[in-house]
C-alpha positions in Angstrom: -57.2 68.3 64.1 -58.6 67.1 67.5 -56.2 66.0 70.3 -58.7 64.1 72.2 -57.7 60.7 70.8 -54.3 61.1 72.3 -55.1 62.2 75.8 -55.6 58.8 77.2 -58.2 59.9 79.7 -56.2 62.8 81.1 -58.5 65.3 82.6 -58.3 68.7 80.8 -61.1 71.4 80.7 -62.7 72.0 77.2 -60.9 75.2 76.5 -57.6 73.6 77.2 -58.4 70.8 74.9 -59.6 73.2 72.3 -56.1 75.2 72.4 -54.3 71.9 72.5 -56.0 70.9 69.3 -55.3 74.2 67.6 -51.5 73.7 68.5 -51.6 70.2 67.2 -53.1 71.6 63.9 -50.6 74.3 63.7 -47.6 72.4 64.5 -48.5 69.7 62.1 -49.2 72.2 59.4 -45.6 73.9 60.2 -43.9 70.3 60.2 -45.4 69.4 57.0 -47.2 66.4 58.3 -50.7 65.3 57.3 -53.6 65.3 59.7 -53.6 61.5 60.3 -52.9 59.0 63.2 -49.4 58.0 62.7 -46.2 57.8 64.8 -45.0 61.3 64.3 -48.4 62.8 64.8 -48.8 60.9 68.0 -45.3 62.2 69.1 -46.3 65.9 68.3 -49.4 65.4 70.3 -47.6 63.8 73.3 -45.2 66.8 73.3 -48.2 69.2 73.2 -49.6 67.5 76.2 -46.5 67.5 78.0 -45.8 71.1 77.5 -49.3 72.0 78.4 -48.9 69.9 81.7 -45.9 72.3 82.4 -48.0 75.2 82.0 -47.2 76.3 78.3 -50.3 77.7 76.7 -51.4 79.8 73.7 -49.2 80.4 70.6 -46.2 79.4 72.7 -47.6 75.9 72.9 -47.5 75.4 69.2 -44.3 77.3 68.8 -42.3 75.3 71.5 -43.7 72.0 70.0 -42.3 73.0 66.6 -39.0 74.0 68.0 -38.6 70.8 70.1 -39.9 68.4 67.4 -38.4 69.9 64.3 -34.7 69.1 64.6 -35.4 65.3 65.1 -37.8 65.0 62.3 -36.3 66.7 59.3 -36.0 64.3 56.4 -33.7 64.9 53.7 -34.6 64.2 50.1 -32.5 61.0 50.2 -34.6 59.7 53.1 -31.9 60.2 55.7 -32.9 61.8 58.8 -30.9 65.1 59.0 -29.8 66.4 62.6 -29.4 70.1 63.6 -25.6 69.9 63.5 -25.4 67.7 60.2 -24.3 70.1 57.4 -23.5 67.5 54.8 -25.1 67.9 51.5 
């Protein structure tokens, strides 16, 4: 999934854009998100861009994105958002 629509004109070299696109694809897949432009995908892309600007790269870019996004986006079967400390059924 290309990250270019989410870059908002920010300058990155082609290799970095490719790495961030791979991270976006991998993170969305791990989070169970479909490859489409929606609020959650934009949030994942924004997190990847932020982490990359802080020097995170390679597989760590995908892994850290998943770790930082997942707790706040786990949805229970009831439709309620679950939190990492929420142990109710």
